[in-house]
C-alpha positions as CSV (number, residue, x, y, z in Angstrom):
1,M,0.0,0.0,0.0
2,Q,2.8,2.3,0.7
3,L,4.3,1.7,-2.7
4,G,1.0,2.6,-4.4
5,V,0.9,6.0,-2.7
6,T,4.4,6.7,-3.7
7,A,3.7,5.8,-7.3
8,R,0.7,8.0,-7.5
9,T,2.6,10.9,-6.0
10,G,5.4,10.6,-8.5
11,R,2.9,10.5,-11.4
12,H,1.2,13.6,-10.1
13,A,4.5,15.5,-9.8
14,R,5.4,14.6,-13.4
15,R,2.1,15.9,-14.7
16,L,2.6,19.2,-12.9
17,A,6.1,19.5,-14.3
18,R,4.7,19.1,-17.9
19,R,2.1,21.9,-17.5
20,D,2.9,25.4,-18.9
21,R,1.3,27.0,-15.9
22,G,4.3,26.1,-13.9
23,G,6.1,29.1,-15.5
24,I,4.3,31.5,-13.1
25,S,6.6,30.3,-10.3
26,V,9.6,31.9,-12.1
27,L,7.7,35.2,-12.6
28,S,6.7,35.2,-9.0
29,L,10.3,34.7,-8.0
30,Q,11.4,37.6,-10.1
31,M,8.6,39.9,-8.8
32,L,9.5,38.9,-5.3
33,L,13.2,39.8,-5.9
34,C,12.1,43.2,-7.4
35,S,9.8,43.9,-4.5
36,L,12.7,43.1,-2.0
37,I,14.9,45.6,-3.9
38,V,12.3,48.3,-4.1
39,G,11.3,47.7,-0.4
40,G,14.9,47.6,0.5
41,F,15.5,50.9,-1.2
42,A,12.7,52.5,0.8
43,V,14.0,51.0,4.1
44,D,17.7,51.7,3.6
45,V,17.2,55.2,2.1
46,G,14.8,56.1,4.9
47,N,17.4,54.9,7.4
48,A,20.0,57.0,5.6
49,F,17.8,60.1,5.7
50,Q,17.2,59.5,9.4
51,T,20.9,59.3,9.9
52,W,21.5,62.5,8.0
53,T,18.9,64.3,10.2
54,Q,20.8,63.1,13.3
55,L,24.1,64.2,11.8
56,Q,22.6,67.6,10.9
57,A,21.3,68.2,14.4
58,T,24.7,67.2,15.8
59,A,26.5,69.6,13.4
60,D,24.1,72.5,14.4
61,S,24.7,71.9,18.1
62,A,28.4,71.5,17.7
63,A,28.7,74.6,15.6
64,H,26.9,76.7,18.1
65,A,29.0,75.3,21.0
66,A,32.2,76.0,19.0
67,L,31.4,79.7,18.3
68,W,30.1,80.3,21.8
69,S,33.3,78.9,23.3
70,R,35.5,80.7,20.8
71,E,34.3,84.1,22.1
72,W,36.6,83.8,25.1
73,N,38.8,80.8,24.3
74,S,41.4,79.5,21.9
75,A,40.4,77.8,18.7
76,D,41.6,74.4,20.1
77,T,39.5,74.8,23.2
78,A,36.5,75.8,21.2
79,K,36.9,72.7,19.0
80,A,37.2,70.5,22.0
81,K,33.9,71.9,23.3
82,A,32.2,71.2,20.0
83,I,33.5,67.6,19.9
84,E,32.3,67.1,23.5
85,V,28.8,68.2,22.4
86,A,28.9,65.9,19.3
87,E,30.0,62.9,21.3
88,N,27.2,63.4,23.8
89,M,24.7,63.4,21.0
90,M,26.3,60.6,19.0
91,P,28.5,58.5,21.2
92,P,31.6,57.1,19.5
93,S,31.0,53.7,20.9
94,R,27.9,53.5,18.7
95,Y,28.5,55.9,15.8
96,G,32.3,56.2,15.6
97,N,34.0,59.6,15.3
98,V,31.5,61.7,13.6
99,L,33.4,64.9,14.3
100,T,37.1,65.6,14.4
101,P,39.1,68.8,14.9
102,E,39.7,69.0,11.2
103,D,35.9,69.1,10.6
104,I,35.7,72.4,12.5
105,V,36.8,75.5,10.6
106,F,36.6,79.1,11.9
107,G,36.2,81.9,9.4
108,S,33.8,84.6,8.1
109,W,30.4,84.4,6.5
110,N,29.4,86.7,3.6
111,A,25.6,86.9,3.6
112,A,25.4,88.7,0.3
113,T,27.2,85.8,-1.5
114,D,26.4,82.9,0.8
115,T,30.0,82.1,1.1
116,F,32.2,81.0,4.0
117,T,35.9,82.0,4.0
118,P,38.2,80.1,6.4
119,S,40.4,82.1,8.8
120,A,42.0,80.4,11.7
121,T,42.0,83.5,14.0
122,S,38.4,84.5,13.3
123,K,35.7,84.5,16.0
124,G,33.0,85.6,13.7
125,A,31.8,82.3,12.1
126,V,32.4,78.6,12.1
127,F,31.7,75.7,9.7
128,V,31.2,72.2,11.2
129,S,30.8,69.0,9.2
130,T,29.7,65.7,10.8
131,R,30.4,62.5,8.9
132,R,29.7,58.8,8.8
133,Y,32.2,57.6,6.2
134,A,33.7,54.3,5.2
135,S,37.2,55.9,5.6
136,R,36.3,56.5,9.2
137,N,35.0,53.0,9.6
138,N,31.6,54.3,10.7
139,S,29.6,54.4,7.4
140,L,25.9,53.4,7.5
141,G,25.4,49.8,6.5
142,T,22.4,48.7,4.4
143,W,20.0,45.8,4.8
144,F,18.2,45.0,1.6
145,L,20.3,47.0,-0.9
146,R,23.1,44.6,-0.4
147,L,21.1,42.5,-3.0
148,A,21.8,45.3,-5.5
149,G,25.5,45.6,-4.5
150,Q,25.1,48.6,-2.2
151,D,26.6,47.6,1.1
152,E,27.0,51.0,2.8
153,F,26.3,54.7,2.6
154,D,28.7,57.6,3.2
155,I,26.7,60.4,4.8
156,A,27.7,63.9,5.9
157,A,26.0,67.1,7.2
158,G,27.2,70.6,7.6
159,S,26.3,73.7,9.6
160,V,27.5,77.4,9.6
161,F,26.9,79.7,12.5
162,E,27.9,83.3,12.8
163,T,28.0,86.0,15.5
164,Y,25.9,89.1,15.1
165,L,24.8,92.1,17.1
166,P,21.1,93.1,16.9
167,G,20.5,96.7,16.0
168,C,18.7,97.2,19.3
169,A,22.0,96.5,21.1
170,R,23.9,99.1,19.0
171,E,21.5,102.0,19.3
172,G,18.2,102.0,21.2
173,F,16.4,100.9,24.3
174,M,16.5,97.3,25.5
175,A,14.9,96.1,28.7
176,E,13.9,92.9,30.4
177,G,10.8,94.7,31.7
178,R,8.5,97.3,30.3
179,V,9.7,100.1,28.1
180,D,7.5,103.2,28.6
181,T,8.0,106.0,26.1
182,Q,6.0,109.2,26.4
183,S,4.5,111.6,23.9
184,N,6.0,113.7,21.1
185,N,9.2,111.7,20.5
186,T,10.8,111.1,17.2
187,Y,12.6,107.8,16.4
188,L,15.0,108.0,13.5
189,P,16.2,105.3,11.1
190,G,18.4,102.7,12.9
191,F,16.9,103.3,16.3
192,C,15.2,100.4,18.2
193,V,12.9,100.2,21.1
194,H,12.8,96.7,22.6
195,S,11.2,95.1,25.6
196,Q,11.2,91.4,26.7
197,T,7.7,91.9,28.0
198,H,6.0,94.9,26.3
199,V,6.4,98.4,25.0
200,E,4.1,101.3,26.0
201,V,3.7,104.3,23.7
202,N,1.7,107.5,24.1
203,S,0.5,110.0,21.5
204,N,2.0,112.1,18.7
205,S,5.3,110.3,18.2
206,V,6.9,109.6,14.9
207,F,8.6,106.4,14.0
208,E,10.6,107.0,10.8
209,T,11.3,104.3,8.2
210,G,14.0,102.0,9.5
211,S,13.2,102.4,13.2
212,V,12.0,99.3,15.1
213,V,9.7,98.7,18.0
214,S,9.9,95.0,19.1
215,M,8.8,92.6,21.8
216,P,8.3,88.8,21.9
217,D,4.6,89.3,20.9
218,K,3.8,92.7,19.2
219,A,0.1,92.1,20.1
220,N,1.2,93.1,23.7
221,L,1.9,96.7,22.6
222,V,0.2,99.2,24.8
223,M,-1.0,102.4,23.1
224,P,-3.7,105.0,23.5
225,A,-7.1,104.8,21.9
226,S,-5.9,106.9,19.0
227,G,-3.4,104.1,18.4
228,F,-1.6,104.1,15.1
229,N,-3.3,107.3,14.0
230,S,-1.5,109.4,16.5
231,N,1.9,107.6,16.1
232,I,3.0,107.9,12.6
233,G,5.0,104.9,11.4
234,L,4.5,102.8,14.5
235,E,2.6,100.0,12.8
236,R,5.4,99.7,10.2
237,A,8.0,99.6,12.9
238,L,6.5,96.8,14.9
239,R,8.3,93.5,15.1
240,D,8.1,90.2,17.0
241,A,11.6,89.6,18.6
242,S,13.1,88.2,21.7
243,Y,16.7,88.7,22.9
244,A,18.4,87.6,26.0
245,L,20.1,90.7,27.4
246,R,23.5,89.0,27.5
247,V,25.5,92.2,28.2
248,L,24.0,92.3,31.7
249,D,26.0,89.2,32.5
250,R,29.2,90.9,31.5
251,V,29.2,93.6,34.2
252,N,31.4,91.4,36.5
253,H,33.8,90.9,33.6
254,I,33.9,94.6,32.9
255,E,34.6,95.3,36.6
256,E,37.4,92.7,36.6
257,G,39.0,94.3,33.6
258,L,38.8,97.8,35.2
259,L,40.4,96.7,38.4
260,D,43.0,94.6,36.6
261,P,43.7,96.7,33.4
262,D,46.1,94.2,32.0
263,H,43.8,91.2,32.5
264,P,44.4,88.9,29.4
265,K,40.7,88.6,28.5
266,Y,38.9,91.6,30.0
267,G,41.5,94.2,30.7
268,I,40.7,97.8,29.7
269,M,44.3,98.1,28.6
270,T,44.5,94.8,26.7
271,P,44.3,95.5,23.0
272,G,42.6,92.2,22.2
273,S,39.9,92.7,24.9
274,P,36.4,93.8,23.8
275,Y,36.6,96.3,26.8
276,Y,39.8,98.0,25.6
277,R,40.0,101.8,25.9
278,S,42.9,103.5,24.3
279,Y,42.7,106.5,26.6
280,I,43.7,104.4,29.7
281,T,47.5,104.4,29.6
282,N,48.5,103.5,33.2
283,A,47.8,100.0,34.5
284,S,48.3,101.0,38.1
285,L,44.9,101.2,39.9
286,L,44.6,104.6,41.7
287,T,42.7,104.3,45.0
288,V,40.9,107.5,46.0
289,A,39.6,108.2,49.5
290,A,35.8,108.7,49.8
291,P,35.1,112.4,50.0
292,K,33.8,114.1,53.1
293,G,31.1,116.7,53.0
294,N,30.8,118.6,49.7
295,K,34.5,118.5,48.9
296,S,35.2,117.9,45.2
297,I,37.3,114.9,44.3
298,S,38.5,116.3,41.0
299,T,42.1,117.0,42.3
300,S,42.5,113.3,43.2
301,F,41.7,112.0,39.7
302,K,44.3,111.6,36.9
303,T,43.8,111.2,33.2
304,G,44.7,107.9,31.7
305,R,44.0,106.1,35.0
306,V,41.4,103.7,36.5
307,H,40.2,104.9,40.0
308,Q,38.5,103.1,42.8
309,V,36.5,104.8,45.5
310,T,35.0,102.8,48.4
311,C,32.3,104.2,50.6
312,N,31.8,102.6,54.0
313,G,28.9,100.2,53.6
314,G,28.1,101.7,50.2
315,N,26.0,104.3,51.8
316,G,28.0,107.4,50.9
317,T,27.5,109.6,47.9
318,L,30.2,110.5,45.4
319,T,29.4,113.7,43.6
320,I,31.0,114.3,40.2
321,D,30.9,117.9,39.0
322,G,32.3,120.3,36.4
323,D,34.1,119.6,33.2
324,W,37.1,117.4,34.2
325,F,36.0,113.7,34.0
326,R,37.8,112.9,30.8
327,Q,40.0,110.0,29.7
328,M,39.6,108.1,32.9
329,A,37.6,105.3,34.5
330,L,36.0,104.8,37.9
331,V,34.8,101.8,39.9
332,T,32.9,102.6,43.2
333,N,30.4,101.1,45.6
334,C,29.2,104.7,46.4
335,Q,26.0,106.2,45.1
336,I,27.0,108.5,42.3
337,K,25.5,112.0,41.7
338,F,26.3,114.1,38.7
339,A,26.0,117.8,39.7
340,N,24.5,120.5,37.6
341,G,26.5,121.2,34.5
342,T,28.7,118.1,34.6
343,T,30.4,117.0,31.3
344,L,31.7,113.5,30.7
345,E,33.9,112.4,27.8
346,D,36.0,109.3,27.1
347,A,35.0,107.7,30.4
348,V,33.8,104.5,32.0
349,I,32.0,104.7,35.3
350,L,30.9,101.5,37.1
351,S,28.8,101.6,40.3
352,T,28.4,98.4,42.3
353,N,25.9,100.1,44.5
354,T,22.5,98.3,44.3
355,D,20.2,101.0,45.5
356,K,17.0,100.9,43.5
357,N,16.5,104.7,43.6
358,N,19.7,106.5,43.8
359,A,22.6,104.3,42.7
360,V,23.3,106.8,39.9
361,S,21.4,110.1,39.5
362,S,21.9,113.5,38.1
363,S,21.0,117.2,38.4
364,Q,20.3,119.4,35.4
365,N,22.2,120.1,32.2
366,I,24.4,117.0,32.1
367,I,26.3,116.2,29.0
368,I,27.3,112.6,28.4
369,G,29.7,112.1,25.5
370,K,31.2,114.4,23.0
371,D,29.0,116.4,20.7
372,D,31.0,115.5,17.6
373,G,28.4,114.5,15.0
374,C,28.7,110.8,15.8
375,A,32.5,110.7,15.1
376,P,34.4,107.9,16.9
377,G,35.7,108.7,20.3
378,G,34.5,110.9,23.1
379,D,32.0,108.3,24.3
380,V,30.9,107.4,27.8
381,Q,29.7,104.1,29.4
382,I,27.9,104.3,32.7
383,L,27.1,100.9,34.4
384,S,25.3,100.3,37.6
385,L,24.1,97.3,39.6
386,G,21.3,99.6,40.9
387,S,19.0,102.0,39.1
388,I,20.0,104.9,36.9
389,K,17.8,107.9,37.1
390,M,18.6,111.0,35.1
391,T,15.4,112.9,35.3
392,S,16.4,116.5,35.0
393,G,17.5,116.8,31.4
394,V,20.5,115.2,29.7
395,E,22.4,115.6,26.5
396,F,23.6,112.3,25.2
397,Y,26.2,111.8,22.4
398,G,27.2,108.3,21.2
399,S,27.2,106.8,24.7
400,Q,25.6,104.1,26.8
401,L,23.8,103.4,30.1
402,I,23.6,99.9,31.5
403,S,21.6,99.1,34.6
404,A,20.8,95.8,36.3
405,Q,17.6,97.5,37.5
406,D,15.7,100.4,36.0
407,I,16.6,103.4,33.9
408,A,14.7,106.7,33.9
409,L,15.8,109.4,31.4
410,T,14.7,112.9,30.6
411,A,16.6,114.0,27.5
412,N,16.8,117.6,26.4
413,T,15.0,118.2,23.2
414,N,17.2,117.5,20.2
415,G,20.0,116.7,22.7
416,V,20.6,113.1,21.7
417,E,23.0,111.9,19.0
418,G,23.5,108.2,19.6
419,I,22.2,106.5,22.7
420,S,22.1,102.9,24.1
421,L,20.1,102.1,27.2
422,V,20.1,98.5,28.5
423,A,18.1,97.7,31.7
424,G,17.5,94.5,33.6
425,G,14.3,96.1,34.8
426,E,12.3,98.8,33.1
427,I,13.1,101.9,31.0
428,D,11.1,105.1,31.3
429,V,11.8,107.8,28.7
430,T,9.9,111.1,28.8
431,S,8.5,113.4,26.1
432,N,9.9,115.7,23.5
433,G,13.0,113.8,22.5
434,A,14.6,112.8,19.2
435,Y,16.5,109.5,19.2
436,G,18.8,107.8,16.7
437,Y,21.0,110.3,14.9
438,C,24.0,108.0,14.7
439,A,22.1,105.0,13.1
440,G,24.5,102.7,14.9
441,A,27.7,104.6,13.8
442,G,30.1,106.4,16.1
443,M,29.3,104.0,19.0
444,G,32.0,101.5,18.6
445,N,32.9,101.4,22.3
446,N,29.4,100.2,23.4
447,Y,29.6,97.3,25.8
448,D,27.8,94.4,24.1
449,A,27.7,90.6,23.9
450,S,27.6,88.6,20.7
451,Y,24.5,86.7,19.6
452,F,24.7,83.5,17.5
453,R,22.6,82.4,14.6
454,M,22.6,79.6,12.0
455,V,23.1,80.9,8.5
456,N,23.6,77.7,6.5
């Protein structure tokens, strides 16, 4: 019986082999092979695209880290920081060396031509390329495309970051809190009013083409019922923008560079320092005794020097008067008062006093900076850990006020040619002023901090 079954099975198999319909098995095999190749293409190419996305994100993060570190460090230190970031995102134990020092190139970026030019000493831009290459033994292997002879992919991604300085940081008002501007002001091209919360405007101001009013959400603008009708150009000037006020974090560095004029990074006498001032010519710190009564301190100050005045407990007041504070710098914990008619030129004044009302204040007819039509030089920078209140009329020429707290300013009509106010609190500016004559020019000694952006 067993033999009969075997015989019948053999005859059935031979009949099937003779039928033409058996050819469909070959076609099915071919179609299956094609499907595997097409499906493999989708799977392997999708995997390659996912890997490129991962390399691109790593390149972006590493480029930002490199440029951020380069601001204060050597190129080698900055490259090491970038590689550290890359290895945290794509560990070598799994992905191999996706970033090497040779893949990090510092240079400059030309936005007009979309070109990157290498320069080993530059701090302005960086190009970073991340790679998974066969030559590095970390290429991306395939699964199904091996059937078509494609065993691996070489994949690379690149990123370019550059430093930049927002127009608001060059000339304008920047505050963490509210910026309140009163009526009848004129804002000229290149001038910026920025708040990290909101801006308040009143009536009858003019915002000329090229001026900017910005905040994270321009819908938070506060204005009178007359709105845009009574503020010519305001609607055109509005922008959504957000900036970390990084320069506020630099006050400690600036103080360090004043008290140690030859400090290698921050020194006011170090040519490579962003805080360099050519008019300081003597690195010896001059300690001046705190004044008693109404005695003027002018005879104790010397041109070309950095001075330090210490008030007991920080409760005393240091009065600066007259027309003598030129080509010098001051660091003090005293409250500072500028007397009627005071003129300041080529000067840095830093108050570590934290009083919220009178850390720095003034009487009438104060002139800050040189009235030179926005020419370089003659500028003044006043920095305070407390509030700055100059509410009796000030003329302001190519200079800067930085406060960790609030700034209140009453400017004389048409008495402003270049102004930068930066406040960790609020800014309150009164009526009848015209702002922005320098359009960013003639203010090269502003204290600032670079911002970073991806450009390619």
